[in-house]
KOLBA-456258 format. One line per 3 residues: number of its first residue (from 1); their letters; for each residue x, y negated, z of N, C-alpha, C. Coordinates in steps of 0.001 Angstrom, whole numbers, plus 500000, padded with zeros to 6 digits. Example, Ala and Ser with C-alpha at 12.3 -4.5 7.8 and 13.67 -1.06 7.14 Angstrom:
1> AS> 513190:505690:507800:512300:504500:507800:513200:503300:507800 | 512850:502250:507080:513670:501060:507140:512900:499970:507870
***
This chain:
1> MRD> 500335:500929:499975:500207:499876:500115:500899:499047:499957 | 500336:497729:498872:501011:496442:499319:501430:495488:500834 | 502687:495189:500855:502611:494588:502165:502612:493445:502235
4> FSN> 501449:492507:502269:502082:490458:502321:502194:490021:503586 | 502416:491143:504694:502975:490166:505668:503972:489947:505403 | 504424:488986:506663:505178:488102:506334:507085:488546:506482
7> HAA> 507414:488190:504852:508819:488695:504773:509736:487685:504673 | 509046:486339:504520:510805:485191:504236:510238:484883:505964 | 511862:484363:505929:512625:484254:507368:513088:482767:507201
10> NRV> 513511:482233:505785:514024:481475:506079:512975:480100:505942 | 513089:479175:506847:512299:478221:507115:512697:477004:507850 | 512603:475762:507912:512836:474633:508881:512479:475175:509988
13> PER> 512464:474706:511445:512109:474273:512497:510516:473821:512857 | 510654:472620:511645:509067:472453:511853:508391:472688:511012 | 508162:473949:509727:507512:474819:509396:507324:475861:509809
16> DVS> 507931:476106:511243:507857:477456:511795:506620:477672:512720 | 505914:477811:511726:504327:477556:512600:503735:478793:512927 | 502980:479617:513982:501851:480431:513915:500999:480303:514314
19> ITD> 500348:481459:514082:498833:480857:514110:498588:481688:515222 | 497939:481217:516408:497374:481805:517693:496348:482028:518129 | 495247:481514:517108:494031:482410:517587:493036:481736:516187
22> ITT> 491786:482461:516437:490814:482163:515123:489465:482256:515739 | 488700:481225:515809:487180:481065:516218:486097:480058:515146 | 485562:480942:515316:483951:480875:514340:482609:480121:515736
25> CVV> 481884:479096:515011:480288:479479:514833:479304:478978:513641 | 478104:478958:513891:477299:479090:513167:476299:477885:513365 | 476322:476918:512425:475012:476008:512474:474242:476069:511500
28> AGN> 472894:475971:512344:471955:475974:511713:471187:474564:511328 | 471766:474855:509847:471175:473793:508705:469983:474021:508014 | 469891:473591:506873:468795:474294:506205:469469:475787:505312
31> FEW> 470680:476046:505799:470921:477568:505797:472146:477755:506780 | 472465:478856:507268:473216:479321:508097:474831:478707:508005 | 475406:477700:508232:476453:477215:507878:477837:478076:508949
34> NLV> 478861:478976:508131:479602:479262:508958:480875:479262:509058 | 480878:478316:510335:482569:477568:510344:483787:478240:511128 | 485026:477774:510751:485869:478614:511527:487069:477536:511713
37> RIH> 487495:478151:512848:489164:477258:513080:490092:477918:513946 | 491301:477857:512894:492450:478546:513277:493262:477590:513792 | 493605:477976:514794:495079:477228:515926:496072:477875:515565
40> TDA> 497010:476754:516136:498333:477006:516058:499401:476694:517161 | 500425:477170:517511:501566:476931:518514:502022:475109:518737 | 501909:474628:516738:502165:473646:516700:500762:472787:517406
43> GAV> 500064:473093:517914:498616:472035:518362:497850:472089:517187 | 498295:471993:515986:497191:471235:514795:496112:472748:514075 | 494846:471957:514225:494084:472897:513989:493198:472999:512788
46> GLG> 493302:473883:512029:492660:473628:510486:491022:474274:510529 | 490497:473333:509578:488808:473557:509928:488206:474217:508603 | 487679:475140:508300:486708:475747:506834:485754:476335:506985
49> EAY> 484471:476513:506230:483229:477295:506275:483509:477858:504819 | 482326:478967:505603:482450:480177:504466:480905:479864:503982 | 480634:480738:503231:479161:480556:502511:478246:480971:503571
52> RGG> 477514:480981:503440:476247:481635:504717:475847:482540:504289 | 475054:482877:505876:474696:484502:505900:475335:485235:506851 | 474271:486010:507491:475199:487408:508364:476106:487627:508070
55> GVT> 477224:488084:509843:478183:488991:509354:479452:488568:508707 | 479513:487164:508654:480413:486531:507950:481634:485990:509034 | 481309:485382:510272:481717:485354:511188:482812:486080:511458
58> DVM> 481789:487397:512051:482441:488448:512115:483406:489203:511822 | 483472:489211:510219:484984:489724:509443:486100:488932:509590 | 485331:487289:509779:486594:485953:509833:487151:486475:511407
61> EYT> 486932:487109:512299:486951:487071:513127:487646:488555:513858 | 487557:489212:512858:488363:490597:512816:489946:490407:511870 | 490023:489388:511041:491354:489423:511163:491971:488695:511621
64> KRF> 491755:488423:513025:492582:488260:514317:493846:489172:514380 | 492973:490803:514304:493860:491699:514079:495275:491682:513465 | 495354:491015:512214:496316:490953:511299:496675:489575:511523
67> LLG> 496329:488343:511622:496780:487246:511411:497710:486445:512162 | 496974:486605:513656:497970:486231:514877:499300:486508:514594 | 499904:485480:514588:501301:485162:514506:501782:485069:513008
70> ENP> 501378:484735:511985:501519:484731:510766:501542:483224:510580 | 502310:482630:509854:502673:481668:509303:501512:480767:508282 | 500784:480011:509149:499391:479559:508190:500060:478367:506790
73> LDV> 501374:478082:506533:501416:477565:505629:501456:478058:504340 | 501691:479685:504165:501473:480685:503952:500012:481022:503156 | 499519:479931:502233:498328:480044:502447:497471:481232:501515
76> ERL> 498210:481151:500651:497893:482308:499491:498243:483758:499775 | 499678:483700:499844:499969:484992:500471:499056:485906:501772 | 498571:485066:502608:497391:485114:504027:495731:485432:502858
79> FRR> 495688:484680:502129:494636:484844:501436:494548:486536:500929 | 495670:486848:500283:496119:488208:499810:496135:489237:501107 | 496663:488621:501958:496892:489738:503149:495675:490189:503697
82> IIQ> 495148:489259:503793:492975:489633:504039:492361:490658:503050 | 492709:490431:501693:492446:491337:500902:492706:492491:500928 | 494050:492781:500882:494876:493749:501089:494442:494454:502199
85> ETS> 493848:494253:503596:493556:495069:504681:492492:494899:504813 | 491600:494583:504212:490222:494957:504344:489432:495853:503154 | 491071:495871:502058:490265:496671:501076:489585:497950:501286
88> GHG> 489634:498479:502507:488970:500319:502145:487371:499820:503119 | 487315:497804:503465:486166:497754:503851:485162:496859:502931 | 485396:497322:501479:484646:496692:500185:485186:495216:500303
91> GTT> 486638:495143:500538:487783:493866:500894:487763:492649:499238 | 487132:493142:497889:487670:492818:497270:486102:492380:496444 | 484806:492164:497151:484062:491712:497048:483160:491494:498259
94> GKV> 481885:490625:497805:480964:490328:498655:481371:489513:499645 | 480967:489882:501271:481076:489397:502487:482200:488991:502793 | 483283:490147:502742:484739:490151:503094:485705:488931:502532
97> VTA> 485311:489152:501308:485951:487765:500455:485286:486409:501083 | 483791:486392:501250:483329:485287:501324:484070:484879:502761 | 484234:485529:503835:484841:485093:504940:486525:485242:504924
100> ASG> 487238:485629:503832:488487:485049:503225:488563:483987:502342 | 487522:483261:502206:486877:481895:501624:486711:480643:502872 | 486761:481015:503838:486643:480130:504667:487737:480168:505442
103> IEI> 488339:481149:505640:489504:481194:506057:490941:480495:505283 | 490839:480699:504036:491604:480068:503228:491333:478729:503191 | 490179:477911:503453:489742:476583:503444:490407:476149:504368
106> ALW> 490191:476829:505584:490511:476241:507221:492358:476429:506739 | 492962:477147:506274:494355:477236:506044:495115:476199:505135 | 494393:475722:504240:494720:474637:503458:494174:473081:504434
109> DLA> 493346:473053:505169:493232:471774:505748:494182:471915:506867 | 494509:473151:506981:495729:473008:508599:497258:472677:508211 | 497248:473300:506370:498576:472821:505997:498574:471353:505678
112> GKL> 497599:470762:504843:497771:469186:504756:497661:468489:506115 | 497488:469312:507358:497443:468309:508885:499346:468577:508692 | 499749:469675:509059:501432:469956:509341:502308:469404:508437
115> LDL> 501729:469497:506989:502651:468399:505885:502312:466740:505748 | 500832:466484:506410:500935:465449:506415:500296:464687:505109 | 499424:465425:504330:499333:465150:502949:497840:465800:502842
118> PVY> 496829:465106:501875:495859:465290:501657:495494:466882:500946 | 494571:467613:501392:494526:469321:500247:494751:468856:498778 | 493853:467981:498310:493764:467557:496826:495540:467672:496127
121> QLL> 496376:467190:496848:497640:466966:497395:497912:468460:496744 | 497944:469146:497966:498768:470178:497920:498407:471665:496869 | 496781:471057:496010:496273:471888:495263:496898:471376:493389
124> GGK> 497901:470164:493735:498629:469666:492590:497801:468555:492296 | 497425:467864:493057:496985:466282:492852:495724:465927:492023 | 495589:465064:491513:493771:464097:491521:494073:464136:490037
127> YRD> 492596:464440:489601:492180:464009:488396:491448:462553:488416 | 490606:462291:489556:489662:461401:489939:489594:460820:491087 | 489164:459687:491522:489093:459295:492886:487745:459376:493718
130> RIR> 486620:459501:492651:485203:460166:493342:484852:461354:492301 | 483620:462050:493447:483043:463138:492939:481599:462846:492549 | 481115:462962:491046:479895:462817:491262:479136:464175:491493
133> MYC> 478364:463977:492673:477190:464681:493221:475815:464595:492249 | 475589:466009:492002:474455:466003:491832:472795:467022:492723 | 472194:466233:492929:470932:466757:494142:470279:467688:494327
136> DCH> 470190:468816:494749:469488:469671:494863:467796:469913:495556 | 466845:469609:494795:465428:469062:495301:464531:469480:495453 | 463912:469351:496254:461819:470692:495720:461231:469967:495994
139> AGD> 459975:470287:495428:459280:469395:494983:458103:469361:495784 | 458325:467894:496811:457602:468475:497798:457259:469081:499319 | 456624:469682:499238:457056:470707:500509:457048:472185:499750
142> AYA> 457651:472011:498839:457785:474069:498343:459285:474290:498672 | 458994:475244:498706:460129:476278:499637:460983:476113:500488 | 460035:475936:501663:460680:475615:502789:461270:476797:503099
145> LED> 462195:476196:504179:463511:478063:504840:462663:478092:505797 | 462528:479470:505970:462756:480000:507367:463265:481587:507572 | 464470:480557:508130:465719:481814:508622:466470:482237:506972
148> GYH> 466528:481252:506498:467350:481936:505480:466897:482368:503902 | 465231:482743:504201:464618:483123:503315:463875:481908:502636 | 463670:481950:500989:462620:481010:500537:460948:481378:501368
151> APA> 460408:480536:501445:458754:480412:502149:458170:479424:501007 | 457739:480545:500173:457053:479309:499176:455746:478955:499402 | 455570:477675:498749:454194:477078:499668:453137:477395:498921
154> DDD> 452161:476582:498921:450572:477132:498619:451045:476242:496748 | 450105:477152:496027:450553:476325:494397:450028:474784:494490 | 449430:474085:495271:449368:473070:494904:450916:472121:494963
157> AYD> 451637:472661:496055:453157:472119:496344:453960:472199:494757 | 453465:472823:493886:454066:473139:492816:453592:472021:491425 | 452867:471315:491898:452203:470225:490991:453070:469968:490416
160> PEA> 453020:469341:488956:454107:468557:488122:454442:467263:488449 | 453443:466637:489034:453455:464947:489475:454708:464958:491561 | 454273:466410:491930:455523:466711:493026:456931:466401:493032
163> YAG> 456955:467106:491567:458346:467201:490977:459117:465617:490855 | 457860:465038:489935:457955:463992:489392:458663:462534:490582 | 457716:462934:491693:457937:461694:492654:459304:462636:493245
166> TAR> 459454:463595:493662:460800:463602:494330:461866:462951:493399 | 461753:463225:492103:462519:462987:491357:462813:461581:491029 | 461870:460432:491425:462138:459260:491486:462738:458983:492760
169> EVT> 462297:459315:493586:462895:459296:495067:464433:459472:494621 | 464771:460847:494699:466436:461001:494502:466730:460315:493410 | 466181:459383:492473:467315:458901:491363:467395:457356:492625
172> GEG> 466769:456969:492662:466201:455637:493492:467208:455481:494897 | 467802:456945:494975:469013:456816:495939:470511:456879:495467 | 470105:456710:493951:471768:456324:493785:472214:457559:492740
175> FTA> 471568:459125:492811:472167:460085:492182:471435:460048:490829 | 472888:460147:489733:472745:460061:487998:472547:461332:487906 | 472295:462687:488532:472412:464216:488328:471087:464561:489321
178> LKF> 470513:465349:488994:469724:466262:489860:469221:467391:489142 | 468969:468471:489893:468113:469874:489707:467175:470044:490615 | 466392:470850:490555:464979:471686:490525:465180:472589:490812
181> DLD> 464192:473655:491659:463982:475350:490875:463152:475470:490265 | 462929:476042:489576:462355:476133:488123:461260:477239:488296 | 462113:478105:489566:461021:479276:489776:459508:478888:490466
184> QPT> 458351:479301:490286:457247:479186:491273:456660:480261:491304 | 455195:480045:492362:454541:481332:492530:453581:482306:491337 | 453053:481092:490535:452726:481448:489167:453697:482579:488410
187> DNH> 455101:482567:488731:455705:483804:487899:455539:484912:488144 | 454717:485628:489648:454044:486957:489707:453042:487205:489090 | 452438:486674:488593:451040:486783:487735:451572:487508:486523
190> PNP> 450804:487972:485645:450125:488909:486635:450744:490477:487398 | 451732:490284:486919:452830:491494:487783:454243:490858:488356 | 454453:491283:489593:454880:490407:490494:456697:491031:490337
193> YNG> 456848:492462:489577:458074:493190:489805:458592:493319:488335 | 458399:492616:487109:458924:493387:485953:459695:492253:485202 | 459371:490846:486091:460461:489470:486128:460116:488714:484363
196> RLS> 458352:489115:483800:458074:488682:482644:456461:487744:482561 | 457400:486584:482228:455901:485439:482285:455453:485682:481173 | 454299:484928:482023:453232:484574:480779:452921:483668:480296
199> NAA> 452517:483308:479138:452438:482045:478739:451781:481029:479420 | 450857:481067:480664:450705:480378:481654:451728:479953:482182 | 451910:481031:482739:453843:480478:483908:454259:479595:482969
202> IER> 455017:479973:481664:455568:479369:480827:455231:477762:480901 | 453933:477949:480415:453245:476470:480097:453725:475440:481194 | 453194:476143:482792:453233:474639:483607:454791:474772:484175
205> KVE> 456001:476073:483609:457652:474862:483923:457639:474221:482656 | 456956:473739:481326:457338:473089:480837:456911:471600:481313 | 455304:471752:481460:455290:470363:482537:455262:470266:483306
208> TVA> 456346:470711:483966:456840:470732:485195:458301:469838:484869 | 458990:470177:483671:459817:469689:483428:459910:468419:482607 | 458826:468758:481686:458472:467227:481122:458378:466008:481909
211> AVR> 457397:466231:483297:456898:465064:483505:458381:464960:484555 | 459232:465773:485013:460709:464821:485788:461389:464297:484601 | 461093:464738:483361:462015:464199:482398:461428:462677:481991
214> EAI> 460092:462680:482141:459407:461396:482037:459821:460429:483271 | 459589:461027:484367:459986:459954:485333:461320:459534:485422 | 462150:460331:485071:463339:460093:485264:464471:459297:483735
217> GPE> 463759:459419:482928:464026:458885:481520:465106:459634:481234 | 466088:459487:479900:466919:459816:478939:468459:460107:479844 | 468566:459487:480710:469985:458590:481061:470745:460166:482490
220> VDL> 469163:460042:482944:469936:460993:483972:470167:462526:483516 | 471423:463138:484427:471311:464391:483768:470774:465406:484621 | 469819:466711:484118:468542:467307:484488:469048:468603:484482
223> AFD> 468647:469553:485733:469066:470981:485410:468046:471555:486016 | 467642:472944:485849:466856:474159:486543:467128:475069:487022 | 466666:475681:488054:467691:476450:488495:466288:477917:488228
226> CHW> 466200:479282:488137:465722:480213:487808:465762:481234:488425 | 467066:481038:489878:467270:482419:490503:466975:483748:490024 | 467695:483969:488999:467982:485085:488199:466775:486079:488707
229> DYS> 465629:485508:488098:464116:485882:487934:463886:486781:486690 | 464307:486033:485454:463206:486568:484325:463473:488318:483299 | 462938:488482:482841:463434:489763:482140:463542:488785:480650
232> LDS> 464930:489568:479992:465596:489230:479105:464472:488175:477763 | 463308:489041:477737:462341:488251:476658:461910:487295:477133 | 461682:486918:478531:460960:486158:478972:461813:484568:479292
235> AKR> 463363:485116:479180:464493:483967:479661:464927:483749:477958 | 464555:484567:477228:464543:483528:475700:463454:482804:475148 | 462198:483338:476011:461001:482154:475228:461166:480864:476263
238> LCR> 461794:481360:477476:461584:479895:478362:462518:478811:477965 | 463838:479193:477516:464724:478825:476562:464362:477841:475792 | 463649:478622:474329:463245:477868:473165:462319:477067:473651
241> KLE> 461108:476786:475029:460378:476159:475286:460961:474750:475349 | 462433:475123:476272:463053:473241:476448:463746:472583:476546 | 463696:473561:474911:465098:472856:474030:465214:470887:473366
244> DFD> 464094:470659:473920:463846:469399:473933:463592:468137:474663 | 463926:468894:476212:464312:468487:476976:465838:467643:477898 | 466690:467838:476515:467452:467433:476984:468366:468185:478192
247> LMW> 468278:468855:478982:468588:469267:479878:470033:469728:479986 | 470694:469258:481313:472212:469540:482020:472658:470881:481360 | 471750:471652:482032:471784:473107:482119:470558:473838:482696
250> LED> 470603:475357:482523:469033:475905:483095:470212:476952:483545 | 469583:477235:485073:470612:478182:485719:470255:479505:486115 | 470835:480532:486230:470608:481852:486707:469228:482285:485967
253> VIP> 469135:482365:484724:467672:482532:484199:467897:484310:484131 | 468670:485134:484210:468063:486825:484320:469579:486862:485328 | 468954:487991:486221:469789:488669:486818:471076:488903:486826
256> PEN> 472334:488804:487598:473645:488056:487576:473801:489596:487349 | 473622:490883:486877:474982:491724:486890:475191:492163:485519 | 474493:492057:484328:475014:492549:483402:475386:491466:482739
259> TAA> 476560:491010:482314:477215:490197:481577:476893:490065:479975 | 476448:491740:479265:476110:491277:477721:475213:490761:477914 | 474306:491154:478720:472478:490517:479106:472798:488624:478816
262> QRE> 474076:488483:479908:473995:487098:480028:474324:486502:479143 | 475316:487130:478128:475736:486311:476575:475023:486233:475522 | 474134:487149:475693:472722:487346:474918:471942:486237:474911
265> ITR> 471828:486112:476363:470995:484489:476536:471359:483930:475914 | 472439:483524:476602:473558:481891:476547:474030:482121:474709 | 474582:482968:474128:474347:482682:472478:473077:482279:471957
268> SAR> 471773:482781:472092:470444:482879:471735:470022:481042:471741 | 470251:481298:473247:469459:479849:474153:469980:478403:473316 | 469693:477120:472899:470039:475866:472472:470242:475267:473505
271> VPI> 469838:475425:474878:469501:474657:476021:470842:475630:476491 | 471980:474557:477404:473226:475287:478120:472861:475900:479014 | 473349:477039:479103:473435:478282:480419:474471:477928:480910
274> ATG> 473905:478071:482575:475067:478113:483954:474634:479376:484860 | 475753:479822:485287:475902:480946:485951:477238:481047:486910 | 477025:481684:487788:478425:482159:488666:478634:482077:490080
277> ENR> 477334:481792:490451:477406:481617:492439:477598:482941:492672 | 477249:484045:492321:477629:485012:492848:478285:486307:492864 | 479150:485561:491809:481133:486418:491980:481848:486188:492213
280> FRV> 482855:487144:492503:484032:487128:493898:484747:486961:493133 | 485925:486313:493183:487010:486429:492720:487388:486254:490937 | 488378:485662:490956:488746:485553:489249:488972:486520:488689
283> HEF> 488681:487423:488965:488510:488973:487688:486827:489101:487593 | 486167:488983:488487:484859:489132:487812:484235:488049:487004 | 484665:486971:486959:484148:486085:485858:485012:485778:484472
286> EDL> 485858:486966:484552:486620:487605:483047:485760:487252:482075 | 485045:488500:481921:484022:488650:480605:483390:487616:480362 | 482568:487281:481248:481842:485678:481397:482346:484546:480570
289> LYD> 483937:484333:480894:484662:483456:480233:484763:483746:479006 | 485745:484616:478953:486226:484859:477736:485410:485695:476721 | 484316:486264:476658:482962:486294:475855:482097:485490:475889
292> FGV> 482318:484391:476626:481206:483359:476368:480140:483525:476516 | 479842:483897:477549:478531:484387:478497:477909:483294:479455 | 478728:482010:479089:478635:480767:480145:478655:479596:479771
295> DIV> 477761:479043:479529:478283:477305:478968:479039:476690:480223 | 478387:476457:481278:478684:476201:482180:479162:476214:483487 | 480319:476788:483856:480239:478452:484940:480037:477543:486795
298> TPD> 479375:478373:487589:479288:477844:488841:479730:478599:490347 | 480777:478732:490087:481376:479654:491474:481313:478435:492745 | 481223:479410:493332:480893:478986:495404:482555:478991:495545
301> PTT> 483234:478150:495855:484208:478501:496632:484299:479026:497702 | 483528:478701:498274:483386:479141:499835:482960:479975:500062 | 482606:481225:498578:482423:482622:498962:482603:483230:497982
304> CGG> 484088:482562:496620:484579:484006:495761:485785:483873:495701 | 486136:483035:496460:487920:483458:497554:488540:481972:497849 | 487314:480966:497674:488364:479316:498340:488861:478879:497228
307> LAE> 489586:477763:497680:489967:476736:496596:491027:477202:495567 | 492118:477549:495938:493181:478445:495148:492187:479202:494027 | 491376:480451:494969:490838:481241:493432:489846:480297:492775
310> SKR> 488970:479737:493063:488196:478805:492510:489191:477635:491339 | 490543:477632:491608:490923:476659:490969:491547:477475:489422 | 491972:479160:489791:491844:480136:489248:490654:479856:487946
313> VAS> 489602:480046:488210:488677:480279:487735:488661:479148:486429 | 488494:478322:487585:488224:476740:486790:489677:476623:485418 | 490646:476882:485874:491700:477157:484614:491035:478149:483305
316> RAE> 490612:479248:484060:490630:480511:482413:488585:479602:482130 | 488115:478953:482518:487373:477717:481820:487674:477457:481029 | 489062:476228:481544:489382:475255:480371:489683:475520:479789
319> ENY> 490491:477165:479318:491044:477194:478163:490104:477649:477667 | 488749:477875:477733:487901:478395:476544:486822:477028:476797 | 487374:475640:477271:486445:474309:477005:485142:474689:477479
322> ITF> 484815:475365:478807:484369:475634:479505:483961:474587:480831 | 482708:474148:480898:482697:472723:481927:482649:474195:483098 | 483475:473157:484663:483361:473834:486068:482434:472962:487015
325> SPH> 481134:473505:487540:480508:472492:488550:480577:473431:489151 | 481235:473261:490527:480801:474444:491873:479073:474138:492041 | 479037:475838:493164:477534:475695:493573:478291:475181:494675
328> NVC> 477040:474733:495579:477628:473979:497098:476164:474165:497985 | 476078:474762:499229:474750:474634:499757:475382:474125:501117 | 476547:473982:501554:477676:473885:503072:476757:472414:503381
331> GPI> 477437:472421:504702:477335:471231:505608:478391:470941:505324 | 478692:469382:505781:479813:468479:505175:481295:468984:505388 | 481575:469842:505734:483338:470572:505794:483197:471392:504618
334> GTM> 483021:472400:504242:482437:473401:503009:482558:471733:501466 | 481205:470754:502206:481549:469785:500915:482937:469256:500461 | 483356:468949:501639:484564:468132:500983:485762:468729:500713
337> ACV> 484974:470377:501685:486634:470731:500758:486660:471300:498801 | 484986:471453:498771:484837:471243:497299:485155:469909:496309 | 485112:468952:497338:485486:467797:496785:486973:467455:496415
340> HLG> 487956:468248:497512:489077:468176:497057:489583:469251:495676 | 488491:470088:495795:489172:470946:494277:487943:469934:493278 | 487149:469539:493117:486964:468539:492483:487744:467761:491879
343> ACV> 488253:467325:492804:489538:466379:492425:490611:466531:491534 | 490864:468085:491529:492131:468391:490855:492155:469362:490010 | 490450:469490:489348:490287:469906:488343:490177:469407:487113
346> PNF> 490691:469067:486286:490451:468453:485246:488849:468862:484246 | 488650:470321:484319:487197:470247:483804:485781:469989:484664 | 486218:470189:485771:485300:469463:486525:484067:468814:486137
349> DVL> 482792:468670:486551:481715:467792:486462:481045:467470:487272 | 480028:468071:487763:479531:467282:488961:479376:468585:489926 | 479310:468149:491363:479221:469372:492224:477706:469320:493302
352> EYH> 478080:470086:493321:476125:470539:494008:475809:469415:495667 | 474821:469342:495943:474479:468541:497866:472825:469284:497624 | 473260:469951:498751:471711:470557:498937:471249:470691:500098
355> ARD> 471328:469451:500718:470727:469510:502155:470310:467832:502561 | 470026:467038:501900:468690:465798:501417:467947:466092:502783 | 467245:467407:502958:466379:467898:503566:466979:467804:505460
358> VPW> 468409:467462:505260:468716:467775:506772:469012:466427:507267 | 468512:465832:508118:468384:464460:508503:469464:464090:509283 | 470223:465150:509621:471578:464901:511015:472616:465552:509939
361> WDD> 472663:465827:508441:473658:466363:507826:474965:465054:507952 | 474894:464043:507974:475831:462984:507922:476520:462737:508936 | 475122:462897:510540:475868:462880:511843:476769:464230:512173
364> LHD> 476995:465163:511394:477750:466474:511839:479265:466089:511446 | 479949:465073:511258:480889:464609:510594:481586:463658:511042 | 483006:463327:511618:483408:462110:511863:483626:460923:511112
367> HGD> 482909:460858:509824:483561:459618:508805:482618:458339:509353 | 481809:458873:509960:481390:456879:509954:480351:456746:509029 | 480182:456553:508028:479295:456196:507288:478986:457613:506425
370> PLI> 478090:457546:505998:477025:458587:504693:478251:458997:503988 | 478738:460586:503767:479832:460955:502883:478960:460603:501106 | 478058:460396:501169:477667:460174:499733:477097:458790:499517
373> DDG> 477509:458152:498548:477194:456847:498746:476871:456753:497151 | 475704:456457:496882:474931:455790:495242:475415:457242:494036 | 475446:458156:495040:475390:459883:493904:477123:460021:494074
376> YIE> 478115:459639:494639:479631:459835:495022:479875:460150:496072 | 480884:460623:495974:481951:461453:497018:483050:460335:497072 | 483400:459843:498011:485345:459700:497771:485798:460689:497758
379> VPK> 487520:460539:497124:487924:461628:497586:488479:461234:499122 | 488997:462339:499978:489865:461261:501128:491317:461299:500959 | 491908:460178:501842:492852:459998:501590:493530:460985:502658
382> KPG> 492915:460946:503586:493868:461541:504954:493948:463364:504798 | 495316:463636:505382:495618:464359:505726:494530:465701:505598 | 495382:466676:504917:493921:468056:505104:492845:467700:504236
385> LGI> 491251:468124:504874:490413:467977:503944:490213:466326:504712 | 490213:466347:505997:489934:464728:505856:489062:463966:506376 | 488099:465357:507234:487349:465339:507852:487171:466293:508888
388> ELD> 486629:465811:509853:486342:466781:511488:484918:466728:511656 | 484703:468414:512605:483297:468081:512661:482632:467391:514118 | 481887:466578:514240:481754:466168:515812:480718:467055:516394
391> ESV> 481471:467394:517682:481100:469130:517761:479809:468665:518916 | 479560:467576:519795:478599:467424:519934:476834:467697:519143 | 477245:467214:518164:476103:467210:517120:475559:468657:516713
394> ARE> 477080:469558:516691:477140:471088:516364:476388:471689:517039 | 477140:471321:518248:476537:472034:519479:474762:471874:519451 | 474705:470872:518877:472194:470922:519353:471838:471750:518389
397> HLH> 472619:472045:517439:472492:473123:516030:472686:474634:515884 | 473471:474611:517039:474423:476128:517190:473393:477504:516782 | 473938:477967:515209:473028:479017:515582:471897:480306:516584
400> DPG> 473112:480377:516993:473040:481224:518843:473545:480192:519945 | 472794:479287:520464:473188:478343:521623:474699:479056:521921 | 475644:478257:522848:476918:478847:523597:477679:479729:522948
403> TMF> 477422:479520:521613:478612:479881:521291:479653:479083:519904 | 479948:477960:520872:480678:477081:519717:482020:477516:520047 | 482282:478156:518726:484034:478295:518292:484416:478865:519659
406> G> 483412:479794:520565:483757:480697:521643:484481:481931:521552
***
C-alpha cells in the first residue's frame, strides 16, 4: 500500500509544525453545515466546512488516528493520506471524500495563517478581485426544509407569479444571476415513479420560466434546477420547450449515474446543460468533460475533494472550453473557501449562494459587514480564508446542543 505519511524531514524551524487535534461541530442552517477545526502546536487553528449530511463529522474525527503529529503545511499530501488510509471504507468517493474535503479546506486556511498569505495566493494567485454570486431561490413558501429534506408545499405555492415575485425581490437586492428549482409537485402526475412529464407539467414549467424572464428582463442571468428527476424523453422535450428563454443553464435534468445519457441530453439540447455536484474527485469528471457531456460543470468543492481537487476539475474543463461554476449550499466558511477557488480559476463564472432564507447567515462570521454586496463577494486580503466563525452565534444554532467543537 502506498505510504503518504511524512517522509520529508528537511524543514526550517518556523515551518516544523504538527497537528495536535481535530474537532468538529454541526450548525443547523437551512442545511446541516459540517464544520471542522485543525489545531497545531504553533497555536494556529484552521477552519473548514464539508458538505451537508449525517456521518461526515464522524469521519473527520476518525482521521485523528493518523493525522495527529503530521505537518499541516503538506496539504495535498495529507488529502492523499486520508484517501489512502480510508480506501477500505469507500474512501475514493462518497462521504469519506466529503469529510476529506472539509479537512483539506481547513488545512489551506491553516497554511495561509502560518505563512501569512490568503488561500488564493497559495493556490496560484488570482484572476479577479470580486466573485459574482447567483442566488438560488424558491417560489414563495415552496420547498421548505425539514431536517434536510425537501417538503414541497401546496400546489398554489408554485404559481408562476410566486416565482416572478421572488425574482423581482432578488434582483432588487443586486444579484445579476439567479436560479430556481423547476421540479414541482405536478411532475408526479399521473405516475410518481417513472420520471416522465405530462404535457400539462411541461406547460406549467414553461409558464414559470416565462413569468420569471418577463419579471427580470433579458439582462439578468437565469438558471433552473431539475434535481435529476426526468426520463430521457421528458428531458429532451423540456429542453426544446425552453429554448427561447435565453437561460444561463438548465441543471441536472436526468439522473446522474449514466454519463452516456448525460452526453445525449447535452448534445441534443440547445439550452446549456449543467451538472456535476454529486461527483467525487477529478476521476469522476473525466468522461463528463472529455466527452462533452456538459456545457457548464458544477462540482461542489466541499464534497468532491476540496479546493485543489476542484481546481484540477476546473483545469480539465478549461482544456475543453467548459465553464466552471461551483455548487455551494454552505454557510459563510465554505462559501468563502469557494470564493478563494473562484478567484484563482480562469474559467470560473458564478458561485452559488443558497442561504437567502437564513436571516442569521451573516451573523455567523466575523467580517462585520454582509459578505455579499450587490451580488458580489470581495476576495479577502487577510491570511487563510480571511474569515472566522462567531462562536456565540454558532452555539445558538448547533444541530446538537453542547457539541461546539467538543
